[in-house]
PDB file as gemmi writes it, atoms N, CA and C in Angstrom:
CRYST1    1.000    1.000    1.000  90.00  90.00  90.00 P 1                      
ATOM      1  N   MET A   1       3.304 -14.197  -7.840  1.00  0.00           N  
ATOM      2  CA  MET A   1       4.768 -13.443  -7.702  1.00  0.00           C  
ATOM      3  C   MET A   1       4.626 -12.416  -7.586  1.00  0.00           C  
ATOM      4  N   THR A   2       5.469 -11.184  -7.338  1.00  0.00           N  
ATOM      5  CA  THR A   2       5.165 -10.419  -6.908  1.00  0.00           C  
ATOM      6  C   THR A   2       6.942  -9.359  -7.566  1.00  0.00           C  
ATOM      7  N   ASP A   3       6.980  -8.322  -7.303  1.00  0.00           N  
ATOM      8  CA  ASP A   3       8.063  -7.657  -7.722  1.00  0.00           C  
ATOM      9  C   ASP A   3       9.002  -7.616  -6.872  1.00  0.00           C  
ATOM     10  N   ASP A   4      10.176  -8.367  -6.544  1.00  0.00           N  
ATOM     11  CA  ASP A   4      10.853  -8.759  -5.720  1.00  0.00           C  
ATOM     12  C   ASP A   4      11.615  -7.094  -5.335  1.00  0.00           C  
ATOM     13  N   ASP A   5      11.901  -6.593  -6.340  1.00  0.00           N  
ATOM     14  CA  ASP A   5      12.846  -5.213  -5.474  1.00  0.00           C  
ATOM     15  C   ASP A   5      11.845  -4.466  -5.060  1.00  0.00           C  
ATOM     16  N   LEU A   6      10.675  -4.268  -5.586  1.00  0.00           N  
ATOM     17  CA  LEU A   6       9.649  -3.685  -4.675  1.00  0.00           C  
ATOM     18  C   LEU A   6       9.427  -3.999  -3.362  1.00  0.00           C  
ATOM     19  N   ALA A   7       9.260  -5.836  -3.160  1.00  0.00           N  
ATOM     20  CA  ALA A   7       9.295  -5.817  -1.827  1.00  0.00           C  
ATOM     21  C   ALA A   7      10.361  -5.859  -1.154  1.00  0.00           C  
ATOM     22  N   ALA A   8      11.276  -5.764  -1.531  1.00  0.00           N  
ATOM     23  CA  ALA A   8      12.480  -5.554  -0.773  1.00  0.00           C  
ATOM     24  C   ALA A   8      12.655  -4.337  -0.266  1.00  0.00           C  
ATOM     25  N   ARG A   9      12.152  -3.188  -1.242  1.00  0.00           N  
ATOM     26  CA  ARG A   9      12.274  -1.850  -0.911  1.00  0.00           C  
ATOM     27  C   ARG A   9      11.237  -1.465   0.303  1.00  0.00           C  
ATOM     28  N   VAL A  10      10.099  -2.072   0.330  1.00  0.00           N  
ATOM     29  CA  VAL A  10       9.149  -2.078   1.243  1.00  0.00           C  
ATOM     30  C   VAL A  10       9.474  -2.726   2.781  1.00  0.00           C  
ATOM     31  N   ARG A  11      10.174  -3.790   2.344  1.00  0.00           N  
ATOM     32  CA  ARG A  11      10.407  -4.408   3.830  1.00  0.00           C  
ATOM     33  C   ARG A  11      11.278  -3.643   4.532  1.00  0.00           C  
ATOM     34  N   ALA A  12      12.582  -2.908   3.751  1.00  0.00           N  
ATOM     35  CA  ALA A  12      13.381  -2.599   4.410  1.00  0.00           C  
ATOM     36  C   ALA A  12      13.366  -0.966   4.880  1.00  0.00           C  
ATOM     37  N   ALA A  13      11.949  -0.534   3.952  1.00  0.00           N  
ATOM     38  CA  ALA A  13      11.593   0.951   4.770  1.00  0.00           C  
ATOM     39  C   ALA A  13      10.370   0.897   5.915  1.00  0.00           C  
ATOM     40  N   LEU A  14       9.535  -0.453   6.185  1.00  0.00           N  
ATOM     41  CA  LEU A  14       8.663   0.098   7.439  1.00  0.00           C  
ATOM     42  C   LEU A  14       9.686  -0.072   8.496  1.00  0.00           C  
ATOM     43  N   PRO A  15       8.541   0.217  10.025  1.00  0.00           N  
ATOM     44  CA  PRO A  15       9.402   0.551  11.017  1.00  0.00           C  
ATOM     45  C   PRO A  15       9.536  -0.624  11.155  1.00  0.00           C  
ATOM     46  N   GLY A  16      10.743  -0.836  12.256  1.00  0.00           N  
ATOM     47  CA  GLY A  16      10.744  -2.109  13.122  1.00  0.00           C  
ATOM     48  C   GLY A  16       9.953  -2.204  14.398  1.00  0.00           C  
ATOM     49  N   ASP A  17       9.324  -1.188  15.315  1.00  0.00           N  
ATOM     50  CA  ASP A  17       8.695  -1.533  16.027  1.00  0.00           C  
ATOM     51  C   ASP A  17       7.477  -2.172  16.529  1.00  0.00           C  
ATOM     52  N   GLY A  18       7.096  -2.925  15.206  1.00  0.00           N  
ATOM     53  CA  GLY A  18       6.010  -3.672  15.167  1.00  0.00           C  
ATOM     54  C   GLY A  18       6.152  -4.796  14.740  1.00  0.00           C  
ATOM     55  N   VAL A  19       5.323  -6.312  14.942  1.00  0.00           N  
ATOM     56  CA  VAL A  19       5.397  -7.374  13.899  1.00  0.00           C  
ATOM     57  C   VAL A  19       4.733  -7.007  12.687  1.00  0.00           C  
ATOM     58  N   VAL A  20       5.962  -7.334  11.651  1.00  0.00           N  
ATOM     59  CA  VAL A  20       5.581  -7.117  10.166  1.00  0.00           C  
ATOM     60  C   VAL A  20       5.370  -8.869  10.060  1.00  0.00           C  
ATOM     61  N   ARG A  21       4.059  -8.961   9.098  1.00  0.00           N  
ATOM     62  CA  ARG A  21       3.963 -10.017   8.377  1.00  0.00           C  
ATOM     63  C   ARG A  21       3.775 -10.003   6.971  1.00  0.00           C  
ATOM     64  N   GLU A  22       4.241 -10.998   6.221  1.00  0.00           N  
ATOM     65  CA  GLU A  22       4.264 -10.875   4.709  1.00  0.00           C  
ATOM     66  C   GLU A  22       3.015 -12.187   4.171  1.00  0.00           C  
ATOM     67  N   VAL A  23       1.747 -11.756   4.072  1.00  0.00           N  
ATOM     68  CA  VAL A  23       0.880 -12.302   3.367  1.00  0.00           C  
ATOM     69  C   VAL A  23       0.986 -12.397   1.858  1.00  0.00           C  
ATOM     70  N   PRO A  24       0.156 -13.516   1.583  1.00  0.00           N  
ATOM     71  CA  PRO A  24       0.070 -13.385  -0.088  1.00  0.00           C  
ATOM     72  C   PRO A  24      -1.390 -13.126   0.202  1.00  0.00           C  
ATOM     73  N   MET A  25      -1.660 -11.764  -0.853  1.00  0.00           N  
ATOM     74  CA  MET A  25      -3.144 -11.732  -0.740  1.00  0.00           C  
ATOM     75  C   MET A  25      -3.153 -10.494  -1.688  1.00  0.00           C  
ATOM     76  N   PHE A  26      -4.846 -10.249  -2.371  1.00  0.00           N  
ATOM     77  CA  PHE A  26      -5.076  -9.215  -3.538  1.00  0.00           C  
ATOM     78  C   PHE A  26      -3.938  -9.539  -4.793  1.00  0.00           C  
ATOM     79  N   GLY A  27      -3.689 -10.692  -5.117  1.00  0.00           N  
ATOM     80  CA  GLY A  27      -2.384 -10.906  -6.324  1.00  0.00           C  
ATOM     81  C   GLY A  27      -1.236 -10.392  -5.703  1.00  0.00           C  
ATOM     82  N   GLY A  28      -0.946 -10.097  -4.718  1.00  0.00           N  
ATOM     83  CA  GLY A  28       0.388  -9.770  -4.983  1.00  0.00           C  
ATOM     84  C   GLY A  28       0.869 -10.354  -3.059  1.00  0.00           C  
ATOM     85  N   LEU A  29       1.847  -9.383  -2.732  1.00  0.00           N  
ATOM     86  CA  LEU A  29       2.419  -9.607  -0.942  1.00  0.00           C  
ATOM     87  C   LEU A  29       2.025  -8.083  -0.580  1.00  0.00           C  
ATOM     88  N   ALA A  30       1.224  -8.538   0.732  1.00  0.00           N  
ATOM     89  CA  ALA A  30       0.494  -7.673   1.687  1.00  0.00           C  
ATOM     90  C   ALA A  30       1.669  -7.625   2.590  1.00  0.00           C  
ATOM     91  N   PHE A  31       1.972  -6.306   3.147  1.00  0.00           N  
ATOM     92  CA  PHE A  31       2.800  -6.640   4.346  1.00  0.00           C  
ATOM     93  C   PHE A  31       1.487  -5.859   5.266  1.00  0.00           C  
ATOM     94  N   MET A  32       1.546  -6.962   6.894  1.00  0.00           N  
ATOM     95  CA  MET A  32       1.073  -6.555   7.223  1.00  0.00           C  
ATOM     96  C   MET A  32       1.772  -6.099   8.747  1.00  0.00           C  
ATOM     97  N   LEU A  33       1.274  -5.278   9.322  1.00  0.00           N  
ATOM     98  CA  LEU A  33       1.842  -4.881  10.606  1.00  0.00           C  
ATOM     99  C   LEU A  33       0.649  -4.317  11.598  1.00  0.00           C  
ATOM    100  N   ASP A  34       1.145  -5.355  12.604  1.00  0.00           N  
ATOM    101  CA  ASP A  34       0.393  -5.866  13.548  1.00  0.00           C  
ATOM    102  C   ASP A  34      -1.366  -6.095  13.418  1.00  0.00           C  
ATOM    103  N   LYS A  35      -1.515  -6.812  12.968  1.00  0.00           N  
ATOM    104  CA  LYS A  35      -2.660  -7.962  12.141  1.00  0.00           C  
ATOM    105  C   LYS A  35      -2.944  -6.771  11.096  1.00  0.00           C  
ATOM    106  N   ARG A  36      -3.068  -5.579  10.677  1.00  0.00           N  
ATOM    107  CA  ARG A  36      -3.530  -5.220   9.673  1.00  0.00           C  
ATOM    108  C   ARG A  36      -2.471  -4.450   8.521  1.00  0.00           C  
ATOM    109  N   MET A  37      -3.548  -4.550   7.271  1.00  0.00           N  
ATOM    110  CA  MET A  37      -2.795  -4.455   6.231  1.00  0.00           C  
ATOM    111  C   MET A  37      -2.464  -2.724   6.045  1.00  0.00           C  
ATOM    112  N   VAL A  38      -0.811  -2.742   5.502  1.00  0.00           N  
ATOM    113  CA  VAL A  38      -0.329  -1.182   4.988  1.00  0.00           C  
ATOM    114  C   VAL A  38      -0.601  -1.230   3.764  1.00  0.00           C  
ATOM    115  N   VAL A  39       0.512  -2.184   3.046  1.00  0.00           N  
ATOM    116  CA  VAL A  39       0.370  -1.941   1.936  1.00  0.00           C  
ATOM    117  C   VAL A  39       0.540  -3.563   0.907  1.00  0.00           C  
ATOM    118  N   SER A  40       0.326  -3.307  -0.164  1.00  0.00           N  
ATOM    119  CA  SER A  40       0.665  -4.445  -0.952  1.00  0.00           C  
ATOM    120  C   SER A  40       1.492  -4.607  -2.179  1.00  0.00           C  
ATOM    121  N   VAL A  41       2.387  -5.339  -2.329  1.00  0.00           N  
ATOM    122  CA  VAL A  41       2.785  -5.585  -3.632  1.00  0.00           C  
ATOM    123  C   VAL A  41       2.609  -5.971  -4.402  1.00  0.00           C  
ATOM    124  N   GLY A  42       2.429  -5.718  -5.861  1.00  0.00           N  
ATOM    125  CA  GLY A  42       1.947  -6.728  -6.874  1.00  0.00           C  
ATOM    126  C   GLY A  42       2.673  -7.306  -7.644  1.00  0.00           C  
ATOM    127  N   ARG A  43       2.476  -7.967  -8.586  1.00  0.00           N  
ATOM    128  CA  ARG A  43       3.153  -8.454  -9.391  1.00  0.00           C  
ATOM    129  C   ARG A  43       3.952  -8.119 -10.625  1.00  0.00           C  
ATOM    130  N   ASP A  44       3.109  -6.941 -11.038  1.00  0.00           N  
ATOM    131  CA  ASP A  44       3.390  -5.755 -11.698  1.00  0.00           C  
ATOM    132  C   ASP A  44       4.212  -4.216 -11.356  1.00  0.00           C  
ATOM    133  N   GLY A  45       4.298  -4.253 -10.290  1.00  0.00           N  
ATOM    134  CA  GLY A  45       5.123  -2.980  -9.539  1.00  0.00           C  
ATOM    135  C   GLY A  45       4.424  -2.212  -8.763  1.00  0.00           C  
ATOM    136  N   THR A  46       3.281  -2.630  -8.517  1.00  0.00           N  
ATOM    137  CA  THR A  46       2.074  -1.619  -8.506  1.00  0.00           C  
ATOM    138  C   THR A  46       2.116  -1.695  -6.897  1.00  0.00           C  
ATOM    139  N   LEU A  47       2.119  -0.789  -6.442  1.00  0.00           N  
ATOM    140  CA  LEU A  47       1.666  -0.930  -4.770  1.00  0.00           C  
ATOM    141  C   LEU A  47       0.159  -0.129  -4.363  1.00  0.00           C  
ATOM    142  N   LEU A  48      -0.666  -1.279  -3.643  1.00  0.00           N  
ATOM    143  CA  LEU A  48      -1.758  -1.102  -3.199  1.00  0.00           C  
ATOM    144  C   LEU A  48      -1.609  -0.521  -2.107  1.00  0.00           C  
ATOM    145  N   VAL A  49      -2.191   0.937  -2.044  1.00  0.00           N  
ATOM    146  CA  VAL A  49      -1.541   1.384  -0.340  1.00  0.00           C  
ATOM    147  C   VAL A  49      -3.373   1.323   0.901  1.00  0.00           C  
ATOM    148  N   ARG A  50      -3.269   1.271   1.390  1.00  0.00           N  
ATOM    149  CA  ARG A  50      -4.750   1.488   2.562  1.00  0.00           C  
ATOM    150  C   ARG A  50      -4.600   2.979   2.557  1.00  0.00           C  
ATOM    151  N   VAL A  51      -5.314   3.750   2.809  1.00  0.00           N  
ATOM    152  CA  VAL A  51      -5.474   5.218   3.582  1.00  0.00           C  
ATOM    153  C   VAL A  51      -6.588   5.371   4.115  1.00  0.00           C  
ATOM    154  N   ASP A  52      -6.196   6.825   4.565  1.00  0.00           N  
ATOM    155  CA  ASP A  52      -7.570   7.460   5.212  1.00  0.00           C  
ATOM    156  C   ASP A  52      -8.459   7.581   4.424  1.00  0.00           C  
ATOM    157  N   PRO A  53     -10.099   7.085   3.912  1.00  0.00           N  
ATOM    158  CA  PRO A  53     -10.551   7.255   3.073  1.00  0.00           C  
ATOM    159  C   PRO A  53     -11.347   8.605   2.950  1.00  0.00           C  
ATOM    160  N   GLY A  54     -11.013   9.731   3.962  1.00  0.00           N  
ATOM    161  CA  GLY A  54     -11.043  11.209   4.218  1.00  0.00           C  
ATOM    162  C   GLY A  54     -10.094  11.766   3.021  1.00  0.00           C  
ATOM    163  N   ARG A  55      -8.971  11.052   3.143  1.00  0.00           N  
ATOM    164  CA  ARG A  55      -7.922  11.842   1.898  1.00  0.00           C  
ATOM    165  C   ARG A  55      -7.372  11.479   0.541  1.00  0.00           C  
ATOM    166  N   SER A  56      -8.799   9.983   0.351  1.00  0.00           N  
ATOM    167  CA  SER A  56      -8.257   9.662  -1.081  1.00  0.00           C  
ATOM    168  C   SER A  56      -8.594  10.702  -2.293  1.00  0.00           C  
ATOM    169  N   ALA A  57      -9.529  11.561  -2.380  1.00  0.00           N  
ATOM    170  CA  ALA A  57      -9.580  12.356  -3.536  1.00  0.00           C  
ATOM    171  C   ALA A  57      -8.176  13.482  -3.460  1.00  0.00           C  
ATOM    172  N   GLU A  58      -8.023  13.786  -2.610  1.00  0.00           N  
ATOM    173  CA  GLU A  58      -6.529  14.486  -2.525  1.00  0.00           C  
ATOM    174  C   GLU A  58      -5.384  13.724  -2.698  1.00  0.00           C  
ATOM    175  N   LEU A  59      -4.854  12.203  -2.417  1.00  0.00           N  
ATOM    176  CA  LEU A  59      -4.576  11.397  -2.503  1.00  0.00           C  
ATOM    177  C   LEU A  59      -4.043  11.028  -4.284  1.00  0.00           C  
ATOM    178  N   LEU A  60      -5.566  11.076  -4.780  1.00  0.00           N  
ATOM    179  CA  LEU A  60      -5.711  10.160  -5.890  1.00  0.00           C  
ATOM    180  C   LEU A  60      -5.264  11.688  -7.399  1.00  0.00           C  
ATOM    181  N   SER A  61      -5.088  12.714  -6.561  1.00  0.00           N  
ATOM    182  CA  SER A  61      -4.549  13.762  -7.448  1.00  0.00           C  
ATOM    183  C   SER A  61      -3.340  13.710  -7.596  1.00  0.00           C  
ATOM    184  N   ILE A  62      -2.565  13.108  -6.886  1.00  0.00           N  
ATOM    185  CA  ILE A  62      -1.178  12.719  -7.200  1.00  0.00           C  
ATOM    186  C   ILE A  62      -0.626  12.019  -8.084  1.00  0.00           C  
ATOM    187  N   PRO A  63       0.125  12.118  -9.307  1.00  0.00           N  
ATOM    188  CA  PRO A  63       0.268  11.612 -10.419  1.00  0.00           C  
ATOM    189  C   PRO A  63       0.862  10.286 -10.031  1.00  0.00           C  
ATOM    190  N   ASP A  64       0.477   9.180 -11.057  1.00  0.00           N  
ATOM    191  CA  ASP A  64       0.432   7.446 -11.268  1.00  0.00           C  
ATOM    192  C   ASP A  64      -0.553   7.232  -9.742  1.00  0.00           C  
ATOM    193  N   ALA A  65      -1.409   7.755  -9.307  1.00  0.00           N  
ATOM    194  CA  ALA A  65      -2.455   6.627  -8.483  1.00  0.00           C  
ATOM    195  C   ALA A  65      -4.075   7.382  -8.898  1.00  0.00           C  
ATOM    196  N   ARG A  66      -4.060   5.831  -9.012  1.00  0.00           N  
ATOM    197  CA  ARG A  66      -6.200   5.653  -9.302  1.00  0.00           C  
ATOM    198  C   ARG A  66      -6.109   4.800  -8.104  1.00  0.00           C  
ATOM    199  N   PRO A  67      -7.528   4.417  -8.143  1.00  0.00           N  
ATOM    200  CA  PRO A  67      -8.704   4.099  -7.389  1.00  0.00           C  
ATOM    201  C   PRO A  67      -8.530   2.900  -7.575  1.00  0.00           C  
ATOM    202  N   ALA A  68      -8.645   2.251  -6.790  1.00  0.00           N  
ATOM    203  CA  ALA A  68      -7.574   0.725  -6.697  1.00  0.00           C  
ATOM    204  C   ALA A  68      -9.279   0.022  -7.217  1.00  0.00           C  
ATOM    205  N   VAL A  69      -8.690  -1.392  -7.904  1.00  0.00           N  
ATOM    206  CA  VAL A  69     -10.057  -1.683  -8.560  1.00  0.00           C  
ATOM    207  C   VAL A  69      -9.812  -3.626  -7.876  1.00  0.00           C  
ATOM    208  N   MET A  70     -10.576  -4.535  -7.233  1.00  0.00           N  
ATOM    209  CA  MET A  70     -10.243  -6.122  -7.268  1.00  0.00           C  
ATOM    210  C   MET A  70     -10.357  -6.657  -8.637  1.00  0.00           C  
ATOM    211  N   GLY A  71     -10.042  -7.372  -9.116  1.00  0.00           N  
ATOM    212  CA  GLY A  71     -10.183  -8.381 -10.414  1.00  0.00           C  
ATOM    213  C   GLY A  71     -10.815  -7.555 -11.417  1.00  0.00           C  
ATOM    214  N   ALA A  72     -11.727  -7.841 -12.540  1.00  0.00           N  
ATOM    215  CA  ALA A  72     -11.587  -7.390 -13.762  1.00  0.00           C  
ATOM    216  C   ALA A  72     -12.251  -6.078 -13.663  1.00  0.00           C  
ATOM    217  N   ASP A  73     -13.091  -5.585 -12.713  1.00  0.00           N  
ATOM    218  CA  ASP A  73     -14.154  -4.354 -12.633  1.00  0.00           C  
ATOM    219  C   ASP A  73     -14.314  -4.069 -10.924  1.00  0.00           C  
ATOM    220  N   HIS A  74     -14.069  -4.347 -10.173  1.00  0.00           N  
ATOM    221  CA  HIS A  74     -15.117  -3.737  -8.825  1.00  0.00           C  
ATOM    222  C   HIS A  74     -14.057  -3.088  -7.962  1.00  0.00           C  
ATOM    223  N   PRO A  75     -14.619  -1.932  -7.821  1.00  0.00           N  
ATOM    224  CA  PRO A  75     -13.508  -1.010  -7.211  1.00  0.00           C  
ATOM    225  C   PRO A  75     -13.872  -1.158  -5.757  1.00  0.00           C  
ATOM    226  N   MET A  76     -13.091  -1.243  -5.071  1.00  0.00           N  
ATOM    227  CA  MET A  76     -12.426  -1.211  -3.717  1.00  0.00           C  
ATOM    228  C   MET A  76     -13.040   0.124  -2.666  1.00  0.00           C  
ATOM    229  N   GLY A  77     -12.719   1.408  -3.181  1.00  0.00           N  
ATOM    230  CA  GLY A  77     -13.691   2.095  -2.485  1.00  0.00           C  
ATOM    231  C   GLY A  77     -12.562   2.825  -2.072  1.00  0.00           C  
ATOM    232  N   PRO A  78     -13.086   3.988  -1.165  1.00  0.00           N  
ATOM    233  CA  PRO A  78     -12.087   4.836  -0.836  1.00  0.00           C  
ATOM    234  C   PRO A  78     -11.588   4.323   0.331  1.00  0.00           C  
ATOM    235  N   GLY A  79     -10.083   4.863   0.931  1.00  0.00           N  
ATOM    236  CA  GLY A  79      -9.312   4.546   1.392  1.00  0.00           C  
ATOM    237  C   GLY A  79      -8.077   3.148   1.190  1.00  0.00           C  
ATOM    238  N   TRP A  80      -8.511   2.936  -0.597  1.00  0.00           N  
ATOM    239  CA  TRP A  80      -8.032   1.973  -1.448  1.00  0.00           C  
ATOM    240  C   TRP A  80      -7.149   2.485  -2.845  1.00  0.00           C  
ATOM    241  N   ILE A  81      -5.671   3.063  -2.724  1.00  0.00           N  
ATOM    242  CA  ILE A  81      -5.341   3.320  -3.662  1.00  0.00           C  
ATOM    243  C   ILE A  81      -3.976   2.459  -4.591  1.00  0.00           C  
ATOM    244  N   THR A  82      -4.172   2.456  -5.495  1.00  0.00           N  
ATOM    245  CA  THR A  82      -3.320   1.558  -6.459  1.00  0.00           C  
ATOM    246  C   THR A  82      -2.365   2.692  -7.174  1.00  0.00           C  
ATOM    247  N   VAL A  83      -0.890   2.918  -6.920  1.00  0.00           N  
ATOM    248  CA  VAL A  83       0.087   3.453  -7.565  1.00  0.00           C  
ATOM    249  C   VAL A  83       0.942   2.616  -8.287  1.00  0.00           C  
ATOM    250  N   ALA A  84       0.619   3.474  -9.558  1.00  0.00           N  
ATOM    251  CA  ALA A  84       1.744   2.698 -10.747  1.00  0.00           C  
ATOM    252  C   ALA A  84       3.531   2.839 -10.478  1.00  0.00           C  
ATOM    253  N   ALA A  85       3.945   1.981 -10.730  1.00  0.00           N  
ATOM    254  CA  ALA A  85       5.584   1.515 -10.572  1.00  0.00           C  
ATOM    255  C   ALA A  85       6.455   2.721 -10.742  1.00  0.00           C  
ATOM    256  N   ASP A  86       5.799   3.316 -11.959  1.00  0.00           N  
ATOM    257  CA  ASP A  86       6.337   4.968 -12.002  1.00  0.00           C  
ATOM    258  C   ASP A  86       6.235   5.983 -10.972  1.00  0.00           C  
ATOM    259  N   GLY A  87       5.286   6.121 -10.309  1.00  0.00           N  
ATOM    260  CA  GLY A  87       5.119   6.480  -8.882  1.00  0.00           C  
ATOM    261  C   GLY A  87       5.897   6.008  -7.806  1.00  0.00           C  
ATOM    262  N   LEU A  88       6.793   5.146  -8.296  1.00  0.00           N  
ATOM    263  CA  LEU A  88       7.670   3.891  -7.103  1.00  0.00           C  
ATOM    264  C   LEU A  88       8.882   3.987  -6.992  1.00  0.00           C  
ATOM    265  N   ARG A  89       9.586   4.741  -8.049  1.00  0.00           N  
ATOM    266  CA  ARG A  89      10.801   4.686  -8.774  1.00  0.00           C  
ATOM    267  C   ARG A  89      11.589   4.864  -7.609  1.00  0.00           C  
ATOM    268  N   THR A  90      11.907   6.313  -7.035  1.00  0.00           N  
ATOM    269  CA  THR A  90      12.539   6.469  -6.168  1.00  0.00           C  
ATOM    270  C   THR A  90      12.049   6.150  -4.252  1.00  0.00           C  
ATOM    271  N   ASP A  91      13.277   6.091  -3.626  1.00  0.00           N  
ATOM    272  CA  ASP A  91      12.658   5.908  -2.254  1.00  0.00           C  
ATOM    273  C   ASP A  91      11.810   6.814  -1.560  1.00  0.00           C  
ATOM    274  N   GLY A  92      12.167   8.189  -2.404  1.00  0.00           N  
ATOM    275  CA  GLY A  92      11.173   9.351  -1.203  1.00  0.00           C  
ATOM    276  C   GLY A  92       9.798   9.192  -1.761  1.00  0.00           C  
ATOM    277  N   GLN A  93       9.924   8.543  -3.454  1.00  0.00           N  
ATOM    278  CA  GLN A  93       8.278   8.525  -3.675  1.00  0.00           C  
ATOM    279  C   GLN A  93       7.485   7.003  -2.632  1.00  0.00           C  
ATOM    280  N   LEU A  94       8.493   6.257  -2.589  1.00  0.00           N  
ATOM    281  CA  LEU A  94       7.634   5.015  -1.716  1.00  0.00           C  
ATOM    282  C   LEU A  94       7.858   5.354  -0.595  1.00  0.00           C  
ATOM    283  N   GLY A  95       8.874   6.144   0.401  1.00  0.00           N  
ATOM    284  CA  GLY A  95       8.440   7.039   1.487  1.00  0.00           C  
ATOM    285  C   GLY A  95       7.283   7.600   1.728  1.00  0.00           C  
ATOM    286  N   ASP A  96       6.900   8.113   0.910  1.00  0.00           N  
ATOM    287  CA  ASP A  96       5.699   9.294   0.915  1.00  0.00           C  
ATOM    288  C   ASP A  96       4.684   8.380   1.421  1.00  0.00           C  
ATOM    289  N   TRP A  97       4.241   7.353   0.100  1.00  0.00           N  
ATOM    290  CA  TRP A  97       3.231   6.470   0.000  1.00  0.00           C  
ATOM    291  C   TRP A  97       2.972   5.565   1.493  1.00  0.00           C  
ATOM    292  N   LEU A  98       4.467   4.874   1.967  1.00  0.00           N  
ATOM    293  CA  LEU A  98       4.351   4.193   3.374  1.00  0.00           C  
ATOM    294  C   LEU A  98       4.054   5.232   3.983  1.00  0.00           C  
ATOM    295  N   ALA A  99       4.260   6.410   4.519  1.00  0.00           N  
ATOM    296  CA  ALA A  99       3.904   7.096   5.441  1.00  0.00           C  
ATOM    297  C   ALA A  99       2.280   7.646   5.612  1.00  0.00           C  
ATOM    298  N   VAL A 100       1.615   7.244   4.361  1.00  0.00           N  
ATOM    299  CA  VAL A 100       0.530   8.215   4.083  1.00  0.00           C  
ATOM    300  C   VAL A 100      -0.098   6.689   5.176  1.00  0.00           C  
ATOM    301  N   ALA A 101      -0.041   5.443   4.471  1.00  0.00           N  
ATOM    302  CA  ALA A 101      -0.200   4.352   5.295  1.00  0.00           C  
ATOM    303  C   ALA A 101      -0.082   4.135   6.124  1.00  0.00           C  
ATOM    304  N   LEU A 102       1.044   4.407   6.831  1.00  0.00           N  
ATOM    305  CA  LEU A 102       1.058   3.967   8.377  1.00  0.00           C  
ATOM    306  C   LEU A 102       0.297   5.227   8.720  1.00  0.00           C  
ATOM    307  N   GLU A 103       0.217   6.627   8.414  1.00  0.00           N  
ATOM    308  CA  GLU A 103      -0.563   7.449   9.268  1.00  0.00           C  
ATOM    309  C   GLU A 103      -1.855   7.005   9.514  1.00  0.00           C  
ATOM    310  N   HIS A 104      -2.209   6.290   8.169  1.00  0.00           N  
ATOM    311  CA  HIS A 104      -3.649   5.884   8.569  1.00  0.00           C  
ATOM    312  C   HIS A 104      -3.930   4.479   9.320  1.00  0.00           C  
ATOM    313  N   HIS A 105      -2.954   3.660   9.304  1.00  0.00           N  
ATOM    314  CA  HIS A 105      -3.125   2.443  10.332  1.00  0.00           C  
ATOM    315  C   HIS A 105      -2.692   3.028  11.588  1.00  0.00           C  
ATOM    316  N   GLY A 106      -2.340   3.883  12.177  1.00  0.00           N  
ATOM    317  CA  GLY A 106      -2.065   4.360  13.429  1.00  0.00           C  
ATOM    318  C   GLY A 106      -3.347   4.905  14.119  1.00  0.00           C  
ATOM    319  N   ARG A 107      -4.069   5.020  13.045  1.00  0.00           N  
ATOM    320  CA  ARG A 107      -5.594   5.663  13.392  1.00  0.00           C  
ATOM    321  C   ARG A 107      -6.481   5.117  13.196  1.00  0.00           C  
ATOM    322  N   ALA A 108      -6.537   3.761  12.846  1.00  0.00           N  
ATOM    323  CA  ALA A 108      -7.511   2.509  11.908  1.00  0.00           C  
ATOM    324  C   ALA A 108      -8.052   2.040  13.159  1.00  0.00           C  
ATOM    325  N   GLY A 109      -7.272   1.890  14.555  1.00  0.00           N  
ATOM    326  CA  GLY A 109      -8.167   1.188  15.489  1.00  0.00           C  
ATOM    327  C   GLY A 109      -7.297   0.259  15.706  1.00  0.00           C  
ATOM    328  N   PRO A 110      -7.478  -0.809  16.782  1.00  0.00           N  
ATOM    329  CA  PRO A 110      -7.222  -2.520  16.745  1.00  0.00           C  
ATOM    330  C   PRO A 110      -7.793  -3.570  15.657  1.00  0.00           C  
ATOM    331  N   PRO A 111      -7.181  -3.863  15.251  1.00  0.00           N  
ATOM    332  CA  PRO A 111      -8.029  -5.099  14.404  1.00  0.00           C  
ATOM    333  C   PRO A 111      -8.719  -6.026  14.762  1.00  0.00           C  
ATOM    334  N   ARG A 112      -9.917  -6.284  13.894  1.00  0.00           N  
ATOM    335  CA  ARG A 112     -10.687  -7.000  14.543  1.00  0.00           C  
ATOM    336  C   ARG A 112     -10.932  -8.383  14.481  1.00  0.00           C  
TER     337      ARG A 112                                                      
END                                                                             
């Protein structure tokens, strides 16, 4: 189960110029744009964001952002950030993180 309110906000904010699919992944609901994950909504109201690994340090300086971990304690590495629910309260905050994810998505190249 995911945070339904956050999932609805992500759904409404994603651009309509690509094929968006919702796929259960990473213990949440991943939003895939043209076959690549952009973000995943967690059941606890967090957002897993795929970002440019070169911007990880900069983005981790933003309040409520932390390195993403999978499971108990497996770091996902640069390019994966979890944003706490407190950092997603406004549409502006969510929009900023989606913009970062979509920017990386556009540069990531075609899906494998």
